[in-house]
mmCIF file of the C-alpha atoms, coordinates in Angstrom:
data_MODEL
# 
_entry.id   MODEL 
# 
loop_
_atom_site.group_PDB 
_atom_site.id 
_atom_site.type_symbol 
_atom_site.label_atom_id 
_atom_site.label_alt_id 
_atom_site.label_comp_id 
_atom_site.label_asym_id 
_atom_site.label_entity_id 
_atom_site.label_seq_id 
_atom_site.pdbx_PDB_ins_code 
_atom_site.Cartn_x 
_atom_site.Cartn_y 
_atom_site.Cartn_z 
_atom_site.occupancy 
_atom_site.B_iso_or_equiv 
_atom_site.pdbx_formal_charge 
_atom_site.auth_seq_id 
_atom_site.auth_comp_id 
_atom_site.auth_asym_id 
_atom_site.auth_atom_id 
_atom_site.pdbx_PDB_model_num 
ATOM 1   C CA . UNK A 1 1   ? 103.694 -9.144 -115.894 1.00 0.00 ? 1   UNK A CA 1 
ATOM 2   C CA . UNK A 1 2   ? 106.128 -7.828 -113.487 1.00 0.00 ? 2   UNK A CA 1 
ATOM 3   C CA . UNK A 1 3   ? 108.900 -7.967 -116.093 1.00 0.00 ? 3   UNK A CA 1 
ATOM 4   C CA . UNK A 1 4   ? 106.761 -5.971 -118.512 1.00 0.00 ? 4   UNK A CA 1 
ATOM 5   C CA . UNK A 1 5   ? 106.264 -3.372 -115.722 1.00 0.00 ? 5   UNK A CA 1 
ATOM 6   C CA . UNK A 1 6   ? 109.941 -3.090 -115.134 1.00 0.00 ? 6   UNK A CA 1 
ATOM 7   C CA . UNK A 1 7   ? 110.579 -2.548 -118.876 1.00 0.00 ? 7   UNK A CA 1 
ATOM 8   C CA . UNK A 1 8   ? 107.992 0.275  -118.962 1.00 0.00 ? 8   UNK A CA 1 
ATOM 9   C CA . UNK A 1 9   ? 109.813 1.715  -115.935 1.00 0.00 ? 9   UNK A CA 1 
ATOM 10  C CA . UNK A 1 10  ? 113.065 1.579  -117.810 1.00 0.00 ? 10  UNK A CA 1 
ATOM 11  C CA . UNK A 1 11  ? 111.417 3.384  -120.727 1.00 0.00 ? 11  UNK A CA 1 
ATOM 12  C CA . UNK A 1 12  ? 110.099 5.934  -118.349 1.00 0.00 ? 12  UNK A CA 1 
ATOM 13  C CA . UNK A 1 13  ? 113.632 6.569  -116.952 1.00 0.00 ? 13  UNK A CA 1 
ATOM 14  C CA . UNK A 1 14  ? 115.060 6.795  -120.452 1.00 0.00 ? 14  UNK A CA 1 
ATOM 15  C CA . UNK A 1 15  ? 112.490 9.520  -121.252 1.00 0.00 ? 15  UNK A CA 1 
ATOM 16  C CA . UNK A 1 16  ? 113.476 11.450 -118.120 1.00 0.00 ? 16  UNK A CA 1 
ATOM 17  C CA . UNK A 1 17  ? 117.180 11.086 -118.982 1.00 0.00 ? 17  UNK A CA 1 
ATOM 18  C CA . UNK A 1 18  ? 116.648 12.359 -122.474 1.00 0.00 ? 18  UNK A CA 1 
ATOM 19  C CA . UNK A 1 19  ? 114.763 15.383 -121.201 1.00 0.00 ? 19  UNK A CA 1 
ATOM 20  C CA . UNK A 1 20  ? 117.146 16.209 -118.312 1.00 0.00 ? 20  UNK A CA 1 
ATOM 21  C CA . UNK A 1 21  ? 120.302 15.364 -120.242 1.00 0.00 ? 21  UNK A CA 1 
ATOM 22  C CA . UNK A 1 22  ? 119.321 17.509 -123.269 1.00 0.00 ? 22  UNK A CA 1 
ATOM 23  C CA . UNK A 1 23  ? 118.518 20.368 -120.854 1.00 0.00 ? 23  UNK A CA 1 
ATOM 24  C CA . UNK A 1 24  ? 121.788 19.865 -118.996 1.00 0.00 ? 24  UNK A CA 1 
ATOM 25  C CA . UNK A 1 25  ? 123.806 19.998 -122.172 1.00 0.00 ? 25  UNK A CA 1 
ATOM 26  C CA . UNK A 1 26  ? 122.184 23.315 -123.121 1.00 0.00 ? 26  UNK A CA 1 
ATOM 27  C CA . UNK A 1 27  ? 122.654 24.621 -119.622 1.00 0.00 ? 27  UNK A CA 1 
ATOM 28  C CA . UNK A 1 28  ? 126.381 23.701 -119.484 1.00 0.00 ? 28  UNK A CA 1 
ATOM 29  C CA . UNK A 1 29  ? 126.991 25.391 -122.909 1.00 0.00 ? 29  UNK A CA 1 
ATOM 30  C CA . UNK A 1 30  ? 125.066 28.512 -121.707 1.00 0.00 ? 30  UNK A CA 1 
ATOM 31  C CA . UNK A 1 31  ? 122.654 28.228 -124.649 1.00 0.00 ? 31  UNK A CA 1 
ATOM 32  C CA . UNK A 1 32  ? 119.150 28.932 -123.377 1.00 0.00 ? 32  UNK A CA 1 
ATOM 33  C CA . UNK A 1 33  ? 117.417 26.911 -126.016 1.00 0.00 ? 33  UNK A CA 1 
ATOM 34  C CA . UNK A 1 34  ? 114.608 24.317 -126.132 1.00 0.00 ? 34  UNK A CA 1 
ATOM 35  C CA . UNK A 1 35  ? 115.630 21.276 -128.306 1.00 0.00 ? 35  UNK A CA 1 
ATOM 36  C CA . UNK A 1 36  ? 113.492 18.714 -130.029 1.00 0.00 ? 36  UNK A CA 1 
ATOM 37  C CA . UNK A 1 37  ? 115.276 16.004 -127.924 1.00 0.00 ? 37  UNK A CA 1 
ATOM 38  C CA . UNK A 1 38  ? 113.782 17.633 -124.737 1.00 0.00 ? 38  UNK A CA 1 
ATOM 39  C CA . UNK A 1 39  ? 110.288 17.364 -126.249 1.00 0.00 ? 39  UNK A CA 1 
ATOM 40  C CA . UNK A 1 40  ? 110.848 13.751 -127.222 1.00 0.00 ? 40  UNK A CA 1 
ATOM 41  C CA . UNK A 1 41  ? 112.091 12.986 -123.698 1.00 0.00 ? 41  UNK A CA 1 
ATOM 42  C CA . UNK A 1 42  ? 108.998 14.570 -122.294 1.00 0.00 ? 42  UNK A CA 1 
ATOM 43  C CA . UNK A 1 43  ? 106.783 12.574 -124.603 1.00 0.00 ? 43  UNK A CA 1 
ATOM 44  C CA . UNK A 1 44  ? 108.400 9.220  -123.801 1.00 0.00 ? 44  UNK A CA 1 
ATOM 45  C CA . UNK A 1 45  ? 108.355 9.827  -120.102 1.00 0.00 ? 45  UNK A CA 1 
ATOM 46  C CA . UNK A 1 46  ? 104.749 10.971 -120.187 1.00 0.00 ? 46  UNK A CA 1 
ATOM 47  C CA . UNK A 1 47  ? 103.472 8.014  -122.165 1.00 0.00 ? 47  UNK A CA 1 
ATOM 48  C CA . UNK A 1 48  ? 105.517 5.571  -120.067 1.00 0.00 ? 48  UNK A CA 1 
ATOM 49  C CA . UNK A 1 49  ? 104.409 7.176  -116.944 1.00 0.00 ? 49  UNK A CA 1 
ATOM 50  C CA . UNK A 1 50  ? 100.814 7.003  -117.803 1.00 0.00 ? 50  UNK A CA 1 
ATOM 51  C CA . UNK A 1 51  ? 101.379 3.262  -118.597 1.00 0.00 ? 51  UNK A CA 1 
ATOM 52  C CA . UNK A 1 52  ? 102.917 2.888  -115.105 1.00 0.00 ? 52  UNK A CA 1 
ATOM 53  C CA . UNK A 1 53  ? 99.965  4.573  -113.489 1.00 0.00 ? 53  UNK A CA 1 
ATOM 54  C CA . UNK A 1 54  ? 97.622  1.842  -114.864 1.00 0.00 ? 54  UNK A CA 1 
ATOM 55  C CA . UNK A 1 55  ? 96.985  -0.770 -112.060 1.00 0.00 ? 55  UNK A CA 1 
ATOM 56  C CA . UNK A 1 56  ? 97.952  -3.816 -114.085 1.00 0.00 ? 56  UNK A CA 1 
ATOM 57  C CA . UNK A 1 57  ? 99.342  -6.871 -112.339 1.00 0.00 ? 57  UNK A CA 1 
ATOM 58  C CA . UNK A 1 58  ? 100.349 -5.332 -109.044 1.00 0.00 ? 58  UNK A CA 1 
ATOM 59  C CA . UNK A 1 59  ? 99.542  -6.457 -105.507 1.00 0.00 ? 59  UNK A CA 1 
ATOM 60  C CA . UNK A 1 60  ? 99.862  -3.091 -103.735 1.00 0.00 ? 60  UNK A CA 1 
ATOM 61  C CA . UNK A 1 61  ? 97.749  0.002  -103.732 1.00 0.00 ? 61  UNK A CA 1 
ATOM 62  C CA . UNK A 1 62  ? 98.643  2.879  -106.012 1.00 0.00 ? 62  UNK A CA 1 
ATOM 63  C CA . UNK A 1 63  ? 99.364  6.305  -104.671 1.00 0.00 ? 63  UNK A CA 1 
ATOM 64  C CA . UNK A 1 64  ? 97.108  8.339  -106.831 1.00 0.00 ? 64  UNK A CA 1 
ATOM 65  C CA . UNK A 1 65  ? 97.895  11.633 -105.112 1.00 0.00 ? 65  UNK A CA 1 
ATOM 66  C CA . UNK A 1 66  ? 101.570 11.190 -106.011 1.00 0.00 ? 66  UNK A CA 1 
ATOM 67  C CA . UNK A 1 67  ? 100.674 10.271 -109.543 1.00 0.00 ? 67  UNK A CA 1 
ATOM 68  C CA . UNK A 1 68  ? 98.415  13.259 -109.815 1.00 0.00 ? 68  UNK A CA 1 
ATOM 69  C CA . UNK A 1 69  ? 101.123 15.660 -108.595 1.00 0.00 ? 69  UNK A CA 1 
ATOM 70  C CA . UNK A 1 70  ? 103.695 14.118 -111.064 1.00 0.00 ? 70  UNK A CA 1 
ATOM 71  C CA . UNK A 1 71  ? 101.179 14.506 -113.863 1.00 0.00 ? 71  UNK A CA 1 
ATOM 72  C CA . UNK A 1 72  ? 100.598 18.238 -113.020 1.00 0.00 ? 72  UNK A CA 1 
ATOM 73  C CA . UNK A 1 73  ? 104.391 18.794 -112.910 1.00 0.00 ? 73  UNK A CA 1 
ATOM 74  C CA . UNK A 1 74  ? 104.633 16.957 -116.184 1.00 0.00 ? 74  UNK A CA 1 
ATOM 75  C CA . UNK A 1 75  ? 102.017 19.150 -117.862 1.00 0.00 ? 75  UNK A CA 1 
ATOM 76  C CA . UNK A 1 76  ? 103.736 22.227 -116.479 1.00 0.00 ? 76  UNK A CA 1 
ATOM 77  C CA . UNK A 1 77  ? 107.031 21.129 -118.072 1.00 0.00 ? 77  UNK A CA 1 
ATOM 78  C CA . UNK A 1 78  ? 105.255 20.619 -121.214 1.00 0.00 ? 78  UNK A CA 1 
ATOM 79  C CA . UNK A 1 79  ? 103.687 24.042 -121.128 1.00 0.00 ? 79  UNK A CA 1 
ATOM 80  C CA . UNK A 1 80  ? 107.095 25.630 -120.525 1.00 0.00 ? 80  UNK A CA 1 
ATOM 81  C CA . UNK A 1 81  ? 108.638 23.697 -123.396 1.00 0.00 ? 81  UNK A CA 1 
ATOM 82  C CA . UNK A 1 82  ? 105.852 24.930 -125.635 1.00 0.00 ? 82  UNK A CA 1 
ATOM 83  C CA . UNK A 1 83  ? 106.099 28.483 -124.557 1.00 0.00 ? 83  UNK A CA 1 
ATOM 84  C CA . UNK A 1 84  ? 109.925 28.315 -124.717 1.00 0.00 ? 84  UNK A CA 1 
ATOM 85  C CA . UNK A 1 85  ? 109.909 26.978 -128.231 1.00 0.00 ? 85  UNK A CA 1 
ATOM 86  C CA . UNK A 1 86  ? 107.492 29.536 -129.471 1.00 0.00 ? 86  UNK A CA 1 
ATOM 87  C CA . UNK A 1 87  ? 109.656 32.397 -127.948 1.00 0.00 ? 87  UNK A CA 1 
ATOM 88  C CA . UNK A 1 88  ? 112.595 30.699 -129.371 1.00 0.00 ? 88  UNK A CA 1 
ATOM 89  C CA . UNK A 1 89  ? 111.192 30.821 -132.876 1.00 0.00 ? 89  UNK A CA 1 
ATOM 90  C CA . UNK A 1 90  ? 110.278 34.519 -132.381 1.00 0.00 ? 90  UNK A CA 1 
ATOM 91  C CA . UNK A 1 91  ? 113.368 35.812 -130.509 1.00 0.00 ? 91  UNK A CA 1 
ATOM 92  C CA . UNK A 1 92  ? 116.099 33.188 -131.149 1.00 0.00 ? 92  UNK A CA 1 
ATOM 93  C CA . UNK A 1 93  ? 116.426 32.132 -127.601 1.00 0.00 ? 93  UNK A CA 1 
ATOM 94  C CA . UNK A 1 94  ? 114.480 31.329 -124.529 1.00 0.00 ? 94  UNK A CA 1 
ATOM 95  C CA . UNK A 1 95  ? 114.305 33.690 -121.457 1.00 0.00 ? 95  UNK A CA 1 
ATOM 96  C CA . UNK A 1 96  ? 116.667 32.360 -118.768 1.00 0.00 ? 96  UNK A CA 1 
ATOM 97  C CA . UNK A 1 97  ? 114.065 32.124 -116.075 1.00 0.00 ? 97  UNK A CA 1 
ATOM 98  C CA . UNK A 1 98  ? 111.836 29.904 -118.242 1.00 0.00 ? 98  UNK A CA 1 
ATOM 99  C CA . UNK A 1 99  ? 114.749 27.799 -119.337 1.00 0.00 ? 99  UNK A CA 1 
ATOM 100 C CA . UNK A 1 100 ? 115.925 27.188 -115.733 1.00 0.00 ? 100 UNK A CA 1 
ATOM 101 C CA . UNK A 1 101 ? 112.264 26.454 -114.677 1.00 0.00 ? 101 UNK A CA 1 
ATOM 102 C CA . UNK A 1 102 ? 112.258 23.491 -117.095 1.00 0.00 ? 102 UNK A CA 1 
ATOM 103 C CA . UNK A 1 103 ? 115.320 21.952 -115.494 1.00 0.00 ? 103 UNK A CA 1 
ATOM 104 C CA . UNK A 1 104 ? 114.176 22.592 -111.896 1.00 0.00 ? 104 UNK A CA 1 
ATOM 105 C CA . UNK A 1 105 ? 110.761 21.146 -112.481 1.00 0.00 ? 105 UNK A CA 1 
ATOM 106 C CA . UNK A 1 106 ? 112.225 18.144 -114.283 1.00 0.00 ? 106 UNK A CA 1 
ATOM 107 C CA . UNK A 1 107 ? 114.501 17.515 -111.239 1.00 0.00 ? 107 UNK A CA 1 
ATOM 108 C CA . UNK A 1 108 ? 111.424 18.102 -108.847 1.00 0.00 ? 108 UNK A CA 1 
ATOM 109 C CA . UNK A 1 109 ? 109.468 15.493 -110.800 1.00 0.00 ? 109 UNK A CA 1 
ATOM 110 C CA . UNK A 1 110 ? 112.277 12.917 -110.469 1.00 0.00 ? 110 UNK A CA 1 
ATOM 111 C CA . UNK A 1 111 ? 112.547 13.911 -106.677 1.00 0.00 ? 111 UNK A CA 1 
ATOM 112 C CA . UNK A 1 112 ? 108.897 13.224 -106.195 1.00 0.00 ? 112 UNK A CA 1 
ATOM 113 C CA . UNK A 1 113 ? 109.198 9.798  -107.782 1.00 0.00 ? 113 UNK A CA 1 
ATOM 114 C CA . UNK A 1 114 ? 112.148 8.842  -105.561 1.00 0.00 ? 114 UNK A CA 1 
ATOM 115 C CA . UNK A 1 115 ? 111.375 10.517 -102.264 1.00 0.00 ? 115 UNK A CA 1 
ATOM 116 C CA . UNK A 1 116 ? 107.621 10.289 -101.975 1.00 0.00 ? 116 UNK A CA 1 
ATOM 117 C CA . UNK A 1 117 ? 106.428 6.928  -100.560 1.00 0.00 ? 117 UNK A CA 1 
# 
């Protein structure tokens, strides 16, 4: 059971890497655009994160406050991706503040996962 949990954790990390990596590529190239790969990364990280939040086969207590905060941040990133893609369809690009917020919140979510015990 622990091996399965580690596999789900790996999938969760791959989702984060897709989201943050796609965002970083756009940021380095100074293209303020929301890509489909960012949305796929968010979806993968979200589904795997929800699977990790289920108390299956663990011997320690879950930190539900941390899980809740991470879920709220994930929903905020999803909202920003949705708003950004709608504005991108209308105007051709995403406002820089909205674009940078996506990257910062993604990094904050990873920081919460690593630093909050």
